[in-house]
C-alpha positions in Angstrom: 0.0 0.0 0.0 1.5 3.3 -1.1 1.7 6.5 1.1 -0.8 8.2 -1.3 -3.3 5.5 -0.8 -3.0 5.7 3.0 -3.4 9.5 2.9 -6.6 9.1 0.8 -8.1 6.6 3.2 -11.0 8.2 5.1 -10.5 6.1 8.2 -6.8 7.2 8.3 -7.8 10.8 7.9 -10.4 10.5 10.7 -7.9 9.0 13.1 -5.2 11.4 12.1 -7.4 14.4 12.9 -8.5 12.8 16.1 -5.0 12.2 17.3 -3.7 15.6 16.3 -6.6 17.4 17.9 -6.1 15.4 21.1 -2.3 15.6 21.5 -1.7 19.0 20.0 -2.5 20.9 23.2 -0.3 18.5 25.2 2.5 19.0 22.7 2.2 22.8 22.9 2.3 22.6 26.8 5.4 20.4 26.6 7.0 22.9 24.1 6.2 25.8 26.4 7.7 24.0 29.4 11.1 23.6 27.7 11.3 26.9 25.8 12.3 30.4 27.1 9.4 32.3 28.7 11.1 35.7 29.1 14.4 37.6 29.2 16.1 39.3 32.1 15.9 43.0 32.8 18.0 45.4 30.8 21.0 47.0 32.4 20.0 50.6 32.3 23.1 52.0 33.9 25.6 51.2 31.2 25.9 52.5 27.6 23.3 51.7 25.0 25.3 48.9 23.5 25.1 47.0 26.7 21.3 47.1 26.8 21.1 44.1 24.5 23.1 41.9 26.9 20.2 39.9 28.3 19.7 36.3 29.4 16.8 34.1 28.4 14.7 32.7 31.3 13.7 29.0 30.7 10.3 28.0 31.8 11.3 24.8 33.7 14.0 26.8 35.6 11.7 29.6 36.4 11.2 29.1 40.2 14.9 29.3 40.9 16.3 31.3 38.0 18.6 34.0 39.4 17.9 36.2 36.3 14.4 36.7 37.6 14.6 39.7 39.8 12.0 38.5 42.3 12.4 38.3 46.0 11.5 35.0 47.7 7.9 35.2 48.7 4.4 34.0 47.9 4.7 34.8 44.2 8.0 32.8 44.0 6.2 29.9 45.6 3.4 30.2 43.0 6.0 29.9 40.3 6.5 26.3 41.3 3.1 25.6 39.7 4.9 25.7 36.3 5.7 22.0 36.9 2.0 21.4 36.5 2.5 21.6 32.7 4.3 18.2 32.3 1.8 16.8 34.7 -1.0 17.9 32.4 0.8 16.2 29.5 1.1 13.0 31.4 -2.5 13.1 32.4 -3.6 13.6 28.7 -1.6 10.5 27.7 -3.0 8.5 30.6 -6.6 9.6 29.7 -6.1 8.6 26.1 -4.8 5.1 27.0 -7.6 4.5 29.5 -10.1 5.5 26.8 -8.7 3.1 24.3 -8.0 0.2 26.6 -10.7 0.5 29.3 -13.3 2.7 27.7 -13.0 5.2 30.5 -13.8 8.7 29.2 -11.9 11.5 31.1 -12.4 14.1 28.4 -13.8 16.8 30.8 -11.1 16.2 33.3 -8.4 16.3 30.6 -9.9 19.6 29.4 -9.6 21.0 32.9 -6.0 20.0 33.1 -5.1 21.5 29.7 -6.9 24.8 30.5 -5.2 24.9 33.9 -1.8 24.3 32.3 -2.2 27.2 29.9 -3.5 29.4 32.7 -0.5 28.7 34.9 1.8 29.4 32.0 0.1 32.8 31.3 0.4 33.6 35.0 4.1 32.9 35.0 4.5 34.9 31.7 2.7 37.8 33.4 5.0 37.7 36.4 8.1 37.7 34.2 6.7 40.6 32.2 5.9 42.7 35.3 9.3 41.9 37.0 11.6 42.2 34.0 10.1 44.8 31.7 11.9 47.9 32.9 11.9 50.0 29.7 10.5 50.1 26.2 13.8 48.8 24.8 13.2 45.6 26.8 10.3 44.7 24.5 12.5 45.3 21.5 15.1 43.0 22.9 12.8 40.1 23.4 13.5 37.4 20.7 10.9 36.5 18.2 10.5 32.9 19.4 9.5 34.1 22.8 6.8 36.3 21.3 5.7 33.4 19.1 5.4 30.9 22.0 3.6 33.6 24.2 1.1 34.2 21.4 0.5 30.5 21.0 -0.2 30.2 24.7 -2.6 33.2 24.7 -4.5 31.9 21.6 -4.7 28.4 23.1 -6.1 29.8 26.3 -8.6 31.9 24.3 -9.6 28.8 22.4 -10.0 26.5 25.4 -11.8 29.2 27.4 -14.5 29.8 24.8 -14.5 26.1 23.8 -15.5 25.4 27.4 -18.3 28.0 27.2 -19.5 26.4 23.9 -19.4 22.9 25.4 -21.3 24.1 28.5 -24.0 25.5 26.2 -24.1 22.4 24.0 -24.5 20.2 27.1 -27.9 21.7 27.5 -30.3 20.2 24.8 -32.5 23.2 25.1 -29.7 25.5 23.9 -29.1 23.2 20.9 -32.8 23.4 20.0 -32.7 27.2 20.4 -29.7 27.4 18.0 -31.5 25.4 15.3 -34.6 27.7 15.7 -32.4 30.8 15.4 -30.7 29.4 12.3 -34.1 28.9 10.7 -35.1 32.5 11.5 -31.8 33.7 10.0 -32.6 31.9 6.7 -35.6 34.2 6.4 -33.4 37.3 6.1 -33.4 39.0 2.6 -30.9 37.3 0.2 -28.0 39.3 -1.3 -26.9 38.6 -4.9 -23.4 39.6 -5.9 -24.4 40.4 -9.5 -26.8 43.1 -8.3 -24.8 44.4 -5.3 -23.8 47.7 -7.0 -27.2 48.5 -8.3 -30.0 50.4 -6.5 -31.9 47.2 -6.0 -28.7 45.5 -4.6 -28.0 48.3 -2.2 -31.7 48.2 -1.0 -31.4 44.4 -0.5 -28.1 44.9 1.4 -29.8 47.5 3.6 -32.7 45.2 4.3 -30.3 42.3 5.1 -28.3 44.3 7.7 -31.5 45.9 9.0 -32.9 42.4 9.5 -29.7 41.3 11.2 -29.7 44.2 13.5 -33.3 43.6 14.4 -32.4 39.9 15.1 -29.6 40.9 17.5 -30.6 39.0 20.7 -31.0 40.6 24.0 -28.2 38.3 25.4 -25.8 39.7 22.8 -26.8 43.2 23.6 -26.4 42.6 27.3 -22.9 41.0 26.7 -21.8 44.0 24.7 -23.2 46.5 27.2 -21.6 44.8 30.2 -18.3 44.2 28.5 -18.2 47.8 27.2 -19.1 49.1 30.6 -16.4 47.1 32.3 -13.9 48.2 29.6 -14.8 51.9 30.1 -14.5 51.6 33.9 -11.2 49.7 33.7 -9.7 52.1 31.2 -10.8 55.1 33.1 -9.5 53.6 36.3 -6.2 52.8 34.6 -5.8 56.3 33.1 -6.7 57.9 36.4 -4.3 55.7 38.4 -1.4 56.1 36.0 -1.9 59.9 35.6 -2.0 60.4 39.3 0.9 58.1 40.0 3.0 59.8 37.3 2.4 63.2 38.8 3.3 61.9 42.3 6.3 60.0 41.0 7.7 63.0 39.0 7.3 65.2 42.0 9.1 62.7 44.2 12.1 62.2 41.8 12.1 65.9 41.2 12.6 66.6 44.9 15.6 64.3 44.9 17.1 65.7 41.7 16.5 69.3 42.8 18.0 68.6 46.3 21.1 67.1 44.7 21.5 70.2 42.4 20.9 72.6 45.3 23.4 70.6 47.5 26.0 70.7 44.8 25.6 74.5 44.3 25.7 75.0 48.1 28.9 73.0 48.5 30.5 75.0 45.7 29.4 78.3 47.3 30.7 77.2 50.8 34.0 76.0 49.4 34.4 79.4 47.6 35.7 77.6 44.6 38.4 75.6 46.4 39.2 72.5 44.4 40.0 70.1 47.2 36.7 70.5 49.0 34.7 70.3 45.9 36.6 67.3 44.5 36.1 65.5 47.8 32.4 66.2 47.7 32.1 64.8 44.1 34.0 61.7 45.2 31.4 61.1 47.9 28.7 61.5 45.3 30.3 58.9 43.1 30.5 56.4 45.9 26.9 57.0 47.2 25.5 56.8 43.6 26.6 53.2 43.3 24.2 52.3 46.1 21.3 54.6 45.0 18.0 53.1 44.0 17.7 55.6 41.2 21.4 56.5 40.3 22.1 59.6 38.3 24.2 59.5 35.2 26.5 62.3 36.4 26.6 65.7 38.2 28.3 68.6 36.4 29.3 72.1 37.3 29.7 74.5 34.4 31.0 77.9 35.4 32.3 81.1 33.8 35.6 82.8 34.5 34.6 86.0 32.7 35.0 89.0 35.0 32.4 91.0 33.1 29.5 91.3 33.2 28.8 90.6 36.8 25.2 89.2 37.4 23.5 88.9 40.7 20.5 86.6 41.0 18.4 89.1 43.0 18.6 91.7 40.2 18.6 89.5 37.2 16.1 90.2 34.4 15.5 88.3 31.2 17.2 91.1 29.2 20.3 91.2 31.4 23.5 90.4 29.6 25.1 87.1 30.8 28.7 85.9 30.7 29.8 82.9 28.7 29.4 79.7 30.7 32.0 77.7 28.9 34.1 76.1 31.6 33.4 72.4 32.5 34.7 72.6 36.0 33.6 69.4 37.8 31.8 66.2 37.0 31.2 62.8 38.5 31.4 61.2 35.1 34.3 60.6 32.7 35.0 63.9 30.8 36.3 62.0 27.7 32.9 60.2 27.2 30.9 63.4 27.5 29.9 65.3 24.4 31.5 68.7 23.9 28.2 70.4 23.5 27.2 69.4 27.0 30.4 70.9 28.5 29.2 74.5 28.0 25.9 76.4 28.0 24.6 78.8 25.5 23.1 82.1 26.5 19.6 80.8 25.5 20.1 77.8 27.8 21.3 80.0 30.7 18.3 82.4 30.3 15.9 79.4 30.2 17.5 77.9 33.4 17.3 81.2 35.2 13.7 81.7 34.2 12.9 78.2 35.7 14.8 79.2 38.8 12.9 82.5 39.2 9.5 80.8 38.6 10.4 77.8 40.8 9.5 75.5 37.9 12.7 73.5 38.5 11.1 72.2 41.7 8.3 70.5 39.9 9.8 69.1 36.7 13.0 68.3 34.9 14.5 69.5 31.7 14.2 66.7 29.0 16.7 66.3 26.2 15.3 64.5 23.2 18.7 64.0 21.7 20.3 62.2 24.6 17.1 61.0 26.2 18.1 62.5 29.6 16.4 64.4 32.3 18.3 67.3 34.0 17.9 69.1 37.2 19.6 72.5 37.2 20.4 75.0 39.9 22.4 78.2 39.7 25.9 78.2 41.3 26.7 81.4 43.1 29.2 83.1 45.4 27.7 84.9 48.3 28.8 88.5 48.4 27.6 91.6 50.2 26.0 92.9 47.0 24.1 89.6 46.7 24.5 86.1 45.1 26.9 86.5 42.3 26.1 84.1 39.4 29.1 81.9 38.7 27.6 79.0 36.8 25.1 76.0 37.1 25.0 72.7 38.8 23.5 70.1 36.5 22.2 66.7 37.8 21.7 64.4 34.7 19.6 61.2 34.8 18.9 58.7 32.0 15.2 58.9 31.4 15.0 55.1 31.4 16.7 55.0 34.8 14.7 57.8 36.3 11.3 56.5 35.0 12.1 52.9 35.6 9.8 52.4 38.5 7.0 54.3 36.8 7.5 52.2 33.7 7.2 49.0 35.7 4.1 50.3 37.4 2.7 51.0 34.0 3.5 47.5 32.8 1.9 46.1 35.9 -1.3 48.1 35.5 -1.5 47.3 31.8 -1.0 43.6 32.5 -3.7 43.5 35.2 -6.1 45.6 33.1 -5.6 43.2 30.2 -6.2 40.2 32.4 -9.3 41.8 33.9 -10.6 42.8 30.4 -10.2 39.2 29.3 -11.9 37.8 32.4 -14.6 40.4 32.0 -15.5 39.2 28.6 -15.8 35.6 29.8 -17.7 36.7 32.9 -20.1 38.8 30.7 -20.8 35.8 28.5 -21.4 33.5 31.4 -23.5 36.0 33.2 -25.5 36.6 30.0 -26.1 32.9 29.6 -27.1 32.6 33.3 -29.6 35.5 33.1 -31.0 35.3 29.5 -30.8 31.6 28.5 -34.0 30.8 30.5 -35.7 33.7 28.7 -34.4 32.6 25.3 -35.5 29.0 26.1 -38.9 30.3 27.0 -39.1 32.2 23.7 -38.1 29.0 21.9 -40.9 27.0 23.7 -43.4 29.7 22.8 -42.1 29.7 19.2 -42.6 26.0 19.0 -46.2 26.4 20.2 -46.7 29.3 17.8 -45.5 27.2 14.9 -47.8 24.4 15.9 -50.7 26.8 15.8 -49.5 28.2 12.4 -49.4 24.6 11.0 -53.0 24.1 12.3 -54.2 27.3 10.8 -52.2 26.8 7.6 -53.7 23.4 7.1 -50.5 21.4 7.3 -51.4 19.8 10.7 -54.4 18.1 12.1 -56.7 19.9 14.3 -56.2 17.5 17.2 -55.6 18.3 20.8 -52.3 16.5 20.9 -51.0 18.7 18.1 -50.7 21.7 20.3 -48.2 21.3 23.2 -46.2 23.6 25.4 -43.0 22.2 27.0 -42.0 23.9 30.2 -38.2 23.4 30.3 -37.3 26.3 32.5 -35.3 25.1 35.6 -34.9 28.4 37.4 -37.0 29.6 40.3 -37.8 33.1 39.4 -40.2 35.3 37.4 -39.3 33.6 34.1 -40.4 30.2 35.6 -43.7 31.8 36.7 -44.2 33.3 33.2 -43.5 29.8 31.7 -46.1 28.2 34.0 -48.6 30.9 33.1 -48.0 30.4 29.4 -48.4 26.7 29.8 -51.7 27.2 31.5 -52.8 29.5 28.7 -51.8 27.0 26.1 -53.6 24.3 28.0 -56.8 26.4 28.0 -56.4 26.9 24.2 -55.8 23.2 23.8 -59.0 22.5 25.7 -61.0 24.9 23.6 -59.7 23.7 20.2 -61.8 20.5 19.9 -64.9 22.6 20.3 -64.0 24.9 17.4 -64.0 23.8 13.8 -60.8 23.7 11.8 -62.0 26.2 9.2 -63.0 28.6 11.9 -59.5 28.5 13.4 -57.9 28.9 9.9 -60.0 32.0 9.0 -60.7 33.6 12.3 -58.1 36.4 11.9 -59.6 37.3 8.5 -63.0 38.2 9.8 -63.9 41.9 10.1 -63.4 43.0 13.7 -65.7 45.0 15.8 -64.3 48.2 14.4 -64.8 47.0 10.8 -61.2 47.7 9.9 -60.5 44.2 8.4 -62.2 43.0 5.2 -64.8 40.3 5.3 -63.4 36.9 4.4 -66.4 35.4 2.6 -65.3 33.7 -0.6 -66.5 31.3 -3.2 -64.8 27.9 -3.0 -65.0 24.6 -4.8 -65.4 22.0 -2.2 -66.5 18.4 -1.8 -69.0 17.7 1.1 -69.6 14.5 3.0 -72.6 14.1 5.3 -73.0 11.1 7.7 -75.9 10.1 9.9 -76.3 7.2 12.3 -79.4 5.2 11.5 -81.9 4.7 14.3 -79.8 6.4 16.9 -82.8 8.1 18.5 -84.6 4.9 18.9 -81.4 3.2 20.1 -80.9 5.7 22.9 -84.4 5.5 24.3 -84.3 4.6 27.9 -80.6 5.1 28.2 -79.1 7.5 30.7 -77.8 10.8 29.0 -74.2 10.0 30.0 -74.4 6.6 28.2 -75.9 8.2 25.1 -73.1 10.8 24.9 -70.5 8.0 25.4 -71.9 5.9 22.5 -72.3 8.9 20.2 -68.7 10.2 20.9 -67.3 6.8 20.2 -68.8 6.6 16.7 -68.1 10.3 16.0 -64.5 9.9 17.1 -64.0 7.1 14.6 -65.5 9.1 11.8 -63.6 12.3 12.7 -60.2 10.6 12.7 -60.9 9.0 9.3 -61.9 12.4 7.9 -58.8 14.1 9.2 -56.5 11.3 8.0 -57.9 11.8 4.5 -57.1 15.5 4.5 -60.7 16.6 5.3 -62.1 18.8 8.0 -65.1 18.7 10.2 -67.5 21.6 9.7 -70.0 20.8 12.4 -71.8 18.1 14.4 -75.6 18.2 14.6 -76.6 15.5 17.0 -75.7 12.1 15.4 -75.1 13.8 12.1 -71.7 15.1 10.9 -70.8 17.5 8.1 -67.3 17.4 6.6 -65.7 19.0 3.6 -62.6 18.4 1.5 -60.6 20.7 -0.7 -57.9 20.4 -3.3 -57.6 18.7 -6.6 -58.2 15.2 -5.0 -61.1 16.3 -2.9 -63.6 13.9 -4.4 -61.2 10.9 -4.2 -60.3 11.7 -0.6 -64.0 12.1 0.4 -64.9 8.7 -1.2 -61.9 7.0 0.4 -63.0 8.4 3.7 -66.5 7.1 3.1 -65.2 3.6 2.4 -63.0 3.6 5.5 -65.9 4.8 7.6 -68.1 2.0 6.3 -65.3 -0.5 7.0 -64.9 0.9 10.6 -68.6 0.7 11.2 -68.7 -3.0 10.1 -65.9 -3.7 12.6 -68.0 -2.0 15.3 -71.0 -4.0 14.3 -69.1 -7.2 14.6 -67.9 -6.1 18.1 -71.5 -5.2 19.1 -72.8 -8.6 17.9 -70.2 -10.4 19.9 -70.9 -8.4 23.0 -74.7 -8.8 22.5 -75.2 -5.0 22.3 -77.2 -3.2 19.7 -75.2 -2.1 16.7 -75.8 0.8 14.4 -75.5 1.5 10.6 -74.6 4.7 8.9 -75.6 6.6 5.8 -73.3 8.8 3.7 -74.0 11.4 1.1 -71.3 13.1 -1.0 -71.4 16.0 -3.4 -69.0 18.5 -4.9 -69.4 22.0 -6.2 -69.0 25.7 -5.7 -70.3 27.2 -2.4 -70.2 30.4 -0.5 -67.7 30.0 2.3 -67.4 32.4 5.2 -68.3 33.5 8.7 -71.9 33.0 9.7 -73.3 34.3 13.0 -73.4 37.4 15.1 -70.6 39.6 16.5 -70.7 37.7 19.7 -70.5 34.2 18.2 -69.5 33.2 14.7 -68.6 30.1 12.8 -67.1 29.5 9.4 -69.3 27.3 7.3 -70.4 26.7 3.7 -73.7 27.7 2.1 -75.1 26.6 -1.3 -76.9 24.0 -3.4 -73.9 21.7 -3.3 -74.1 21.5 0.5 -77.9 21.0 0.5 -77.7 18.3 -2.1 -75.1 16.4 -0.2 -77.3 16.5 2.9 -80.3 15.3 0.9 -78.3 12.4 -0.6 -77.3 11.2 2.9 -81.0 11.1 3.7 -81.8 9.3 0.4 -79.9 6.3 1.6 -82.9 5.5 3.8 -85.2 5.3 0.7 -82.8 3.1 -1.3 -81.4 0.9 1.5 -77.9 2.0 0.3 -74.8 3.1 2.3 -73.0 5.8 0.3 -74.6 7.9 -2.4 -72.6 10.4 -4.6 -73.6 12.7 -7.4 -72.6 12.4 -11.1 -70.1 15.3 -10.5 -68.2 13.2 -8.0 -68.6 10.0 -10.0 -66.8 11.5 -13.0 -63.7 12.3 -10.8 -63.3 8.8 -9.4 -64.9 6.3 -11.9 -61.4 4.8 -12.6 -60.6 4.2 -8.9 -63.9 3.0 -7.5 -66.5 0.5 -8.4 -69.8 2.5 -8.5 -73.3 1.8 -9.9 -75.8 4.2 -11.1 -78.6 4.3 -8.5 -81.3 6.5 -9.9 -82.3 9.8 -11.5 -84.0 11.9 -8.8 -85.1 15.3 -7.7 -84.6 15.9 -4.0 -87.0 17.8 -1.8 -87.0 21.5 -2.4 -85.4 21.2 -5.9 -86.9 20.8 -9.4 -83.7 20.0 -11.4 -83.1 16.2 -11.4 -79.7 14.7 -10.6 -78.1 11.4 -11.4 -76.9 9.6 -8.3 -74.5 6.7 -7.8 -73.6 4.3 -5.0 -70.0 3.6 -4.1 -69.5 -0.1 -3.9 -65.8 -0.4 -3.2 -62.4 1.0 -4.1 -61.0 -1.1 -6.9 -57.7 -1.9 -5.2 -59.5 -2.9 -2.0 -61.9 -5.1 -3.9 -59.0 -6.8 -5.7 -57.3 -7.6 -2.4 -60.6 -8.9 -0.9 -61.4 -11.0 -4.0 -64.7 -9.3 -4.2 -64.3 -7.4 -7.5 -66.2 -10.0 -9.6 -69.1 -10.0 -7.2 -69.4 -6.2 -7.1 -69.0 -5.9 -10.9 -71.9 -8.5 -11.3 -74.0 -6.5 -8.9 -73.3 -3.4 -10.8 -74.1 -5.0 -14.2 -77.3 -6.7 -13.0 -78.6 -3.5 -11.3 -77.7 -1.1 -14.1 -79.2 -3.5 -16.7 -82.4 -3.6 -14.6 -82.3 0.2 -14.3 -82.1 0.5 -18.1 -85.2 -1.7 -18.6 -86.9 0.1 -15.8 -86.5 3.5 -17.6 -87.7 1.9 -20.8 -90.8 0.6 -18.9 -90.0 -3.0 -19.8 -91.2 -4.1 -16.4 -90.7 -7.9 -16.9 -87.1 -7.7 -18.0 -86.3 -5.1 -15.3 -88.0 -7.2 -12.7 -86.0 -10.2 -13.7 -82.7 -8.4 -13.3 -83.6 -6.8 -9.9 -85.0 -10.1 -8.6 -81.8 -11.9 -9.5 -79.7 -9.2 -7.8 -81.9 -9.2 -4.7 -82.1 -12.9 -4.3 -78.4 -13.6 -5.1 -76.8 -10.7 -3.2 -79.6 -9.5 -0.8 -79.3 -6.1 -2.6 -81.7 -3.6 -0.9 -81.8 -1.0 -3.7 -83.0 -3.9 -6.0 -85.8 -4.6 -3.5 -86.8 -0.9 -3.7 -87.0 -1.0 -7.5 -89.0 -4.2 -7.4 -91.6 -2.4 -5.2 -91.7 0.4 -7.7 -92.2 -2.0 -10.6 -95.1 -3.6 -8.8 -96.6 -0.2 -8.3 -96.1 0.9 -11.9 -97.7 -2.3 -13.2 -100.9 -1.4 -11.4 -100.5 2.4 -11.9 -98.5 3.0 -15.1 -96.6 6.2 -15.3 -97.6 8.9 -17.8 -96.4 8.7 -21.4 -94.0 11.6 -21.0 -92.4 9.9 -17.9 -88.6 10.5 -17.9 -87.7 8.0 -15.2 -87.1 10.8 -12.6 -88.0 9.8 -9.1 -89.2 12.7 -6.9 -88.3 12.5 -3.2 -90.7 14.2 -0.9 -88.7 13.6 2.4 -85.3 14.7 3.5 
């Protein structure tokens, strides 16, 4: 097997991805444990070329690394947690082996170990940053591989933190269902086509798309953004306030030290009256004490003038006073050879500026910053005390490296920035968890209400059955607060609606919102529709119930009506109304006649089963008559403002009702009109029954009786029998209309005797009547019914 074949193998790919995703975090932790985590602090007291002389601090040597300028204490003890990293790696390997060998799943515990390992590494990294970062040049000196490993650790911690939040959400099946519902809602947003993006229509679609997205922004997302934003604003404001205040205090503190040194140097020069031995001894003392100073200066200089003219006294000096040349570099604690020549003398402009600072006492509050050398200077006039006043001789200049002077402030700033970054990161996670805790129950409640709403929409849209078990409300809220109370109240309301629904017709539910309201603002929903109607009636039910208690009567009636209703609904029909033991149903759509007749056959089959059960139990059984007709009717709300019902009105409805009653006259079970027969003649075995006019109508109609569905007849091996009944009856009916009574009587008699056919018996009675009382010459064979 070649390497290419192995790589193309799906099983190999699946396992490879599984192993990589499992062992990659452990490998990263192991890499972090043996790689440098930081570098030592820069030596700020030497020349710039020495700043790059740093040592890398290895992670596994962190607790006892001498390059980490950290005193022994609680933080140093916490650094020993770094050895948890290899422990996490060992646990991951152990968990993997136990899963493969013993089927022990320690995935959650392994996740906790990995996340803890990355958290400990980031803690150690933050400690090293706070302790060692003493100037901006330190960040430039950090090698790229340390930045890379640090970035990997941060991204890994981000991933595992948010992965944990996602897993916590997915562990709740309610949240998974809510996400699916939200995705379905998102699909309803306006679509954007790239081809029309730069057209007016495309821009409009884009605007609608984003407008829809903004509207769909969940309250939990808004809350997360608001809380996170608020925390960020507070932390940033706090950080700026703290750093600004601390900077002012720090500068004032170091300025006091620098000013005091400058004043002391000037005072020693004045008291020594220029004597070299005393001043040199003083400068030597400064050099020695500077080696032990927490914030050492770079050097202290005295620049004087030996010009005899002009003589300037500080008390009488004005900005326009002529000054001597301060060009003598008299004393310094540094090495004169390493000092730039331009710093060994002062220009007139510099001298005037220094004297202005002295007069305004600005030198007490701030230093003089040199951008060229990046130094901070504290300057004080050097004078000789004379009777005429303080004679200006020169200036004492205390020079600090800015990095050295601001070292403590920079470390404080790094410390604050690090803590703020950690708090911001934790605030995001906290905001997400808090939003989940507060708003997930509310979103789950919305999801439950949405499911109930969709169930109602399906009922009203005709895609679901109008049954009580169709509408449900699932109370999945686990909290004990107002949201739980609201969920319970909604459940009670849905239960009330569920209890009312069986008493309201499906058509009324579908069209209720279209009815004109009490203010008349909505249009009336009365329409003309092409429907197929099915009427049923239980034969002899009134006589059957005589002497029975009302409760027993209702129980029997509901049992039969439940059977009929379920069959109607299963065949895509709907119940219009119940009138005692009579039921009115209707069907719509292109297959309405076929569905109605299928329902009629199933009702007859169900009633035969009930008859068999009643005969076995010794109880009285019932029979049923069915009438079916199809046609255009007026469909709409009927009733008053206080009580309305959607129903159908028209000749098609009345005829179907009359045909149901006609079954009594013919002894038949299911009568349909010729309109219905033309739609299903290829699917059902039907026989023409008669040509009649029903009560209240003058126009005759041809009626048929459904005998059986062809496929069912074939399965039951009754097709030949039914076809013979059809042929005998229709032949007899032909002779009957031609008034050939003997031939007609022969056909009907054979059908009645052979198959106990009740409609044939009815026609035999008619033939006997017409033999005695012949019909008129213009008789067209129409039978007039005078009863309903």
